[in-house]
VOGU-3710 file (C-alpha; in Angstrom, 3 decimals, decimal comma):
1> mrtsftvlli> -0,485/9,853/21,704  -3,186/8,272/19,573  -6,715/9,289/18,781  -9,111/7,088/16,932  -12,687/6,998/15,825  -14,941/4,200/14,703  -16,352/4,051/11,201  -19,565/2,077/10,983  -20,391/0,492/7,650  -23,379/-1,176/6,067
11> slcvgcgeqp> -23,229/-4,884/6,806  -22,280/-6,866/3,714  -23,376/-10,472/3,347  -20,734/-13,008/2,456  -23,008/-16,008/2,659  -25,559/-17,275/5,168  -26,048/-13,772/6,538  -22,546/-13,636/8,020  -20,642/-10,380/8,173  -17,136/-10,375/6,671
21> kfvhraefed> -14,336/-10,949/9,154  -10,604/-10,499/8,950  -8,641/-13,752/9,013  -5,173/-14,201/10,439  -1,970/-15,177/8,737  -1,019/-18,851/8,901  1,862/-17,972/11,246  -0,688/-16,736/13,802  -1,557/-20,353/14,597  2,070/-21,005/15,584
31> lapyaqdyvn> 1,796/-18,638/18,576  0,795/-19,619/22,097  -2,896/-18,880/22,835  -2,138/-15,930/25,126  0,168/-14,474/22,454  -2,663/-14,869/19,934  -4,950/-12,971/22,310  -2,471/-10,084/22,436  -2,188/-9,887/18,637  -5,996/-9,920/18,421
41> qvlqshfgep> -6,232/-7,154/20,983  -3,805/-4,904/19,077  -5,510/-5,434/15,730  -9,019/-5,036/17,110  -8,246/-1,856/19,044  -6,466/-0,140/16,152  -8,233/-1,546/13,061  -11,467/-3,257/14,133  -13,367/-5,367/11,617  -14,438/-4,649/8,009
51> tdmvvwdrlp> -17,919/-3,495/9,002  -16,776/-1,790/12,199  -13,470/-0,183/11,321  -11,235/1,821/13,598  -9,047/4,377/11,867  -5,707/4,970/13,524  -4,748/8,604/13,048  -1,026/7,800/13,185  -1,240/6,104/9,811  -0,604/8,306/6,741
61> lkehtatatv> -4,051/7,809/5,227  -6,424/10,251/3,572  -9,525/8,958/5,297  -11,674/12,126/5,391  -13,505/14,058/2,698  -11,456/17,123/3,685  -9,609/18,702/6,568  -10,035/22,394/7,245  -9,267/25,335/9,495  -12,114/27,357/10,995
71> vidnipsdek> -12,245/31,078/10,212  -15,100/32,976/11,880  -15,790/36,495/10,635  -16,443/39,281/13,151  -15,367/37,165/16,119  -12,623/38,476/18,439  -9,230/36,794/18,381  -8,502/33,877/20,719  -6,509/36,096/23,066  -9,227/38,734/23,350
81> vkeeeeaagt> -11,916/36,115/23,978  -9,831/34,572/26,751  -9,230/37,999/28,340  -12,972/38,759/28,298  -13,720/35,372/29,857  -11,286/35,933/32,684  -12,608/39,447/33,328  -16,272/38,411/33,308  -15,786/35,064/34,990  -18,400/33,557/32,694
91> prtsitgpvs> -18,169/30,875/30,030  -18,601/31,613/26,368  -22,138/31,754/25,067  -23,702/29,660/22,401  -23,747/31,109/18,890  -25,620/30,309/15,737  -24,133/29,637/12,304  -22,957/30,237/9,750  -19,399/29,227/10,478  -16,854/29,848/7,702
101> vrqleldlns> -14,521/26,955/6,995  -11,613/27,976/4,792  -8,102/26,902/3,788  -9,303/23,450/2,815  -6,566/20,856/2,513  -8,215/18,448/0,118  -7,944/14,753/0,933  -9,154/13,754/-2,522  -7,440/14,527/-5,809  -10,461/16,496/-6,935
111> qnldigegte> -12,129/19,850/-6,442  -15,568/18,208/-6,509  -16,051/17,660/-2,798  -19,254/15,919/-1,824  -20,135/18,310/1,005  -23,850/18,809/1,347  -26,748/18,457/3,708  -26,041/15,740/6,229  -22,248/15,939/5,988  -20,671/15,474/9,382
121> llwldgpleg> -18,293/18,131/10,724  -16,005/16,812/13,446  -14,169/19,214/15,767  -10,601/18,072/16,373  -9,479/20,742/18,826  -10,518/23,941/20,577  -13,439/24,463/22,960  -15,742/22,181/20,942  -13,482/19,135/21,081  -15,285/16,267/22,705
131> fpsswvtdwd> -18,805/17,599/22,046  -21,145/15,885/19,582  -20,329/16,504/15,937  -22,047/19,220/13,972  -24,047/18,584/10,813  -23,918/20,635/7,641  -27,155/21,945/6,108  -25,537/23,998/3,337  -22,101/24,413/1,744  -21,067/27,384/-0,389
141> aetqtvrlet> -18,025/26,280/-2,374  -17,274/29,792/-3,618  -16,981/31,343/-0,160  -16,086/28,024/1,471  -18,786/28,528/4,083  -20,849/25,882/5,812  -24,127/26,529/7,612  -24,693/24,229/10,540  -27,914/22,502/11,450  -28,133/23,721/15,052
151> plhdlpfngd> -26,475/26,397/17,201  -23,075/25,385/18,481  -22,656/24,385/22,110  -19,817/26,859/22,507  -17,845/29,488/20,643  -15,031/27,997/18,517  -11,776/29,855/18,001  -10,322/30,985/14,719  -7,814/28,331/13,718  -9,640/25,354/15,219
161> qvvlgpgevl> -9,105/22,204/13,160  -12,062/20,250/11,794  -12,677/17,425/9,376  -15,565/17,244/6,936  -16,998/13,810/6,299  -14,811/11,980/8,837  -13,842/8,557/7,551  -16,037/8,846/4,451  -13,177/8,080/2,056  -12,485/4,744/3,765
171> vqgrllyaeh> -16,201/4,012/4,105  -16,652/4,417/0,362  -13,426/2,514/-0,281  -14,589/-0,423/1,818  -17,908/-0,671/-0,025  -16,278/-0,382/-3,471  -13,615/-2,910/-2,485  -16,315/-5,362/-1,389  -18,088/-4,894/-4,721  -15,152/-5,006/-7,126
181> cqhchgvtgd> -12,070/-6,470/-5,411  -12,952/-8,736/-2,504  -13,872/-11,828/-4,536  -10,243/-12,060/-5,727  -8,157/-10,260/-3,099  -10,155/-11,441/-0,086  -11,702/-9,628/2,861  -8,307/-9,307/4,556  -6,388/-8,365/1,409  -4,569/-11,704/1,571
191> gngptapyln> -5,224/-12,638/-2,070  -7,440/-15,551/-0,966  -10,874/-14,499/-2,146  -13,303/-17,174/-3,398  -12,163/-16,610/-7,006  -8,439/-16,796/-6,212  -7,957/-20,601/-6,447  -8,952/-20,467/-10,114  -6,553/-17,681/-11,117  -2,957/-17,768/-12,320
201> pkprdyrlgv> -1,137/-15,599/-11,403  -2,655/-15,343/-7,952  -4,255/-12,067/-6,843  -1,953/-9,740/-4,943  -1,568/-10,269/-1,194  -1,269/-6,736/0,250  -0,166/-7,777/3,731  3,595/-7,472/3,166  3,230/-3,847/2,117  4,837/-4,798/-1,205
211> fkftttkren> 3,401/-3,870/-4,616  5,236/-4,971/-7,730  4,702/-2,343/-10,395  5,761/1,065/-9,160  7,446/4,257/-10,287  9,344/4,541/-6,999  12,874/3,457/-6,175  13,592/-0,048/-4,936  13,840/0,976/-1,272  10,504/2,814/-1,360
221> raaredlskv> 6,913/1,635/-1,171  4,422/2,192/-3,957  3,181/5,708/-4,651  -0,557/6,259/-4,551  -0,437/7,030/-8,271  1,018/3,554/-8,895  -1,958/1,868/-7,253  -4,390/4,178/-9,063  -2,777/3,254/-12,376  -3,187/-0,467/-11,690
231> iedgvpgtym> -6,860/0,047/-10,805  -7,495/2,197/-13,872  -5,514/0,170/-16,428  -5,571/-3,302/-14,915  -2,592/-5,657/-15,268  -2,188/-6,917/-18,861  -1,823/-10,671/-19,182  -3,595/-11,341/-15,874  -7,161/-11,454/-14,562  -6,791/-7,983/-13,005
241> psfklltqee> -9,206/-5,938/-15,155  -9,344/-2,242/-15,918  -11,754/-0,114/-13,857  -11,740/2,950/-16,093  -15,481/3,451/-15,519  -14,896/4,338/-11,872  -14,623/8,019/-11,048  -11,348/9,453/-9,753  -12,908/9,829/-6,287  -13,952/6,159/-6,310
251> mtsiveyvlw> -10,482/4,975/-7,352  -8,920/7,187/-4,689  -11,215/5,652/-2,055  -10,219/2,127/-3,094  -6,522/3,066/-2,977  -6,858/4,403/0,585  -8,695/1,271/1,711  -6,080/-0,985/0,093  -3,358/0,997/1,884  -5,288/0,575/5,151
261> lsmrgeleyq> -5,477/-3,201/4,594  -1,798/-3,283/3,711  -0,771/-1,413/6,871  -2,964/-3,652/8,998  -1,482/-6,779/7,438  2,070/-5,522/7,771  1,596/-4,724/11,450  0,190/-8,216/12,036  3,089/-9,831/10,154  5,792/-7,905/11,996
271> lislisdegy> 4,110/-8,336/15,403  3,792/-12,105/14,939  7,436/-12,256/13,827  8,507/-10,237/16,883  6,608/-12,435/19,334  7,926/-15,612/17,695  11,503/-14,335/17,795  11,070/-13,505/21,504  10,311/-17,146/22,267  6,495/-17,347/22,452
281> sveairerva> 5,757/-19,600/19,510  4,472/-23,072/20,348  7,720/-24,627/19,136  9,916/-22,204/21,107  7,877/-22,765/24,279  8,302/-26,539/23,938  12,059/-26,038/23,756  12,021/-23,711/26,783  10,000/-26,228/28,794  12,426/-28,965/27,790
291> dgesyqsird> 15,197/-26,759/29,210  13,449/-26,577/32,586  11,032/-23,631/32,445  7,342/-24,141/33,213  4,423/-23,233/30,948  2,986/-21,025/33,708  6,211/-19,066/34,208  6,510/-18,433/30,454  2,903/-17,243/30,328  3,393/-14,973/33,352
301> efiervndpd> 6,521/-13,555/31,757  4,601/-12,753/28,567  1,736/-11,082/30,447  4,227/-9,003/32,417  5,871/-7,841/29,195  2,489/-6,959/27,677  1,679/-4,766/30,682  5,081/-3,070/30,632  4,878/0,043/28,392  8,576/-0,360/27,558
311> efnyevdtiv> 8,144/-3,868/26,203  5,744/-5,145/23,520  3,576/-2,016/23,429  6,694/0,049/22,790  7,626/-2,336/20,001  4,163/-1,930/18,463  4,605/1,847/18,472  8,008/1,424/16,853  6,624/-0,850/14,139  3,754/1,530/13,416
321> sriandweas> 6,098/4,518/13,224  8,330/2,647/10,802  5,385/1,619/8,606  3,954/5,141/8,629  7,309/6,756/7,866  8,033/4,339/5,027  4,679/4,974/3,342  4,816/8,719/3,884  8,355/9,006/2,511  7,354/6,995/-0,545
331> qsedalihpi> 4,809/9,648/-1,561  7,500/12,328/-1,877  9,134/13,515/-5,081  12,473/12,125/-3,893  11,065/8,594/-3,939  10,184/8,723/-7,648  12,410/7,396/-10,407  13,709/10,262/-12,541  15,816/9,332/-15,595  18,917/11,479/-15,917
341> sprvpytpes> 18,651/11,673/-19,681  15,742/11,581/-22,120  14,983/8,366/-23,956  17,559/7,404/-26,560  15,980/7,362/-30,080  14,711/3,965/-31,193  17,313/3,151/-33,821  19,092/-0,008/-35,022  22,243/1,246/-33,326  20,471/1,654/-29,973
351> iargrelyln> 18,850/-1,767/-30,322  22,245/-3,355/-31,059  23,779/-1,711/-27,990  20,826/-2,900/-25,902  21,245/-6,485/-27,132  24,937/-6,408/-26,256  24,088/-5,243/-22,732  21,331/-7,842/-22,445  23,846/-10,618/-23,216  26,514/-9,153/-20,910
361> eslkcaqchg> 27,325/-11,787/-18,302  27,745/-9,207/-15,530  24,153/-7,979/-15,970  22,774/-11,562/-16,028  19,626/-10,717/-18,002  19,921/-13,914/-20,054  20,256/-16,091/-16,944  16,560/-15,499/-16,263  14,996/-14,357/-19,531  17,107/-16,614/-21,767
371> eagygngsqi> 19,493/-15,623/-24,541  16,628/-15,270/-27,011  14,279/-13,655/-24,471  11,791/-16,523/-24,153  11,917/-16,575/-20,345  13,786/-19,890/-20,313  17,111/-18,956/-18,730  19,098/-21,301/-16,530  17,724/-19,799/-13,280  14,358/-21,466/-13,824
381> yavakmkngd> 16,078/-24,782/-13,090  18,062/-23,610/-10,040  17,110/-24,605/-6,486  16,225/-21,530/-4,390  16,107/-21,115/-0,626  13,053/-20,223/1,458  13,241/-17,578/4,201  13,789/-20,287/6,819  16,791/-21,625/4,922  15,099/-24,740/3,517
391> dypvpglhdd> 15,089/-25,509/-0,192  11,922/-24,821/-2,144  10,356/-28,149/-3,143  10,199/-27,051/-6,802  13,281/-25,664/-8,582  13,056/-22,181/-10,042  12,565/-18,582/-9,012  10,174/-17,603/-6,224  8,698/-14,298/-5,104  8,295/-12,852/-1,604
401> wgnlvkprnl> 4,922/-14,593/-1,257  6,459/-18,011/-1,930  4,978/-18,366/-5,419  6,970/-19,997/-8,213  7,537/-17,337/-10,861  8,666/-17,478/-14,466  10,640/-14,662/-16,069  8,793/-12,679/-18,707  8,742/-14,104/-22,216  9,772/-10,876/-23,938
411> hngtyrggrr> 8,529/-12,118/-27,324  4,909/-11,733/-26,175  5,182/-7,952/-25,989  2,982/-7,967/-22,875  4,347/-5,913/-19,979  2,309/-6,175/-16,809  3,576/-2,935/-15,299  2,714/-0,927/-18,418  4,305/-0,575/-21,831  5,248/3,109/-21,788
421> pidlysriya> 9,010/3,718/-22,121  9,122/5,065/-18,544  7,408/1,859/-17,345  10,104/-0,362/-18,847  12,816/2,013/-17,645  11,395/1,761/-14,103  11,328/-2,058/-14,253  15,022/-2,138/-15,203  16,156/0,687/-12,926  14,299/-0,388/-9,750
431> gikgtpmppf> 13,527/-4,015/-10,539  10,161/-5,514/-9,651  9,516/-5,389/-5,933  8,776/-8,684/-4,258  10,303/-10,703/-7,137  13,794/-11,883/-8,117  13,910/-9,195/-10,848  16,774/-7,087/-9,434  17,317/-3,320/-9,598  20,070/-2,029/-11,856
441> atlvrrsdpe> 20,127/1,368/-10,130  23,292/0,553/-8,192  25,135/-0,049/-11,480  24,256/3,305/-13,014  26,751/6,174/-13,030  24,704/8,971/-11,551  27,076/11,144/-9,510  30,312/10,491/-11,436  29,971/9,701/-15,168  33,598/8,524/-15,268
451> dpsspltded> 33,331/6,120/-12,331  34,698/2,800/-13,674  33,021/0,834/-10,866  29,585/1,710/-12,308  29,235/-0,238/-15,560  25,970/1,360/-16,753  24,987/4,801/-17,919  21,438/6,141/-18,035  21,600/5,892/-21,832  22,440/2,191/-21,434
461> iwdlvnyiys> 19,123/1,595/-19,671  17,308/3,333/-22,514  19,189/1,116/-24,995  17,939/-1,911/-23,048  14,398/-0,509/-23,202  14,685/-0,122/-26,976  16,044/-3,655/-27,334  13,163/-5,069/-25,290  10,690/-3,246/-27,535  12,372/-4,825/-30,572
471> ipldgylpgq> 12,307/-8,432/-29,372  8,681/-9,274/-30,346  9,450/-8,095/-33,902  12,914/-9,603/-34,223  13,296/-11,603/-37,442  9,618/-11,597/-38,367  7,785/-10,144/-41,350  4,433/-8,316/-41,052  1,627/-10,839/-40,559  3,808/-13,552/-39,021
481> dpgasapese> 3,085/-14,872/-35,522  6,031/-13,874/-33,267  5,104/-16,604/-30,784  4,985/-19,447/-33,297  8,486/-20,726/-32,555  8,443/-20,200/-28,801  9,675/-23,183/-26,740  7,112/-25,512/-25,255  5,954/-24,863/-21,669  7,538/-26,934/-18,930
491> gvavhsfe> 4,064/-27,846/-17,723  4,439/-26,228/-14,282  1,908/-23,624/-13,105  3,914/-20,449/-12,551  3,442/-16,716/-12,014  5,256/-14,471/-14,464  7,143/-11,302/-13,811  8,712/-8,849/-16,267
//
């Protein structure tokens, strides 16, 4: 069961008076035309376009200003009202405000709700469901009471669910994204904005649902707080700036819109992959025709599967449920990285233990970052495989987006995911999502401290953190340039990861 509502936005020019449009992934062009039409239909019906968005209520987004439960003083209970109706045989009569709205479940991380004259109140259930929305003329935050502009069509029940400012969080997020983010990250969130070709590393492509710098475990998505931190602090060493001048409500709106773009892109990616795997790519159809099938029969088969609720539409529901569950689970406390022990003191002994671990062949830190930590380990010369099994044309490490990446030069002292001790701990414990930087969580003795199969303790990770902090200062006196003796660049444009 799905309910949706359309959010209309101010048209934003992107040149020559054109409105911004979502663009498809490159793999979209590999599908047969009728398969492309189906993908378009799914995306249009559930997401719309940037200036005419559709918000799918199955997605775990905080799209409204607030959700609330109606409490009406001096009105009989639902049961009594129904009994009176049945006895009188007459419908409920219209009433005038005020209507108390209490038990607010805030959708923004703030108590400063922008509820005032002109705020829309949308009835989600009860006798008023389906009637035109109500409009607020006054809001009393102390008593949590709204006064409505006109008498209600019918008598609501205590406990009816409403939303205040439906879709306003995403509306604001879309406008702020267009102002601050779109020129790099693109209308679709694909990292292909007009500024992107001039940037290294490239802007993040949200459409895989993968974000690199998080405080969540490897198997989890990013927490909302992770995205807020990136917006507020920027990404050091890149062109991603800090937006500390935005209010918390503005940053929250951008986060929700970025999540919306990410979920849209992930659905498109997985749906295209599904259809291709089922034999409806141009290449697969050519092979099927060569084996004796006709183009018409393959098309008819696809249309039949589209119209069968147990076929592709069921798969779409399954994909959406999986995406929603993954994002929702990643916002829980269980998804966060929690060190077992406090940070080990920053001492020469801890640094020496960290260096020994760093050079341990079983941990393989030096294979990427190099024995001296300059990011010049042997893996930058290795030939890696693409997802289709072919070799990458350029040797070295690659991320999930296909970009060539270079391990962090630890002598620079620049850590893109933050330089707090917990930030470095998280990078080691959970790795960096979407990159070859692996998680060390599986090596840590968490349940059984004596387990010989787990070579690391929590204190070991803290020793590694302390060693990493020491590397930029290793062997240098105050005033010396730690980067003066760094090896020369290989001359290949790369994207770094920590």
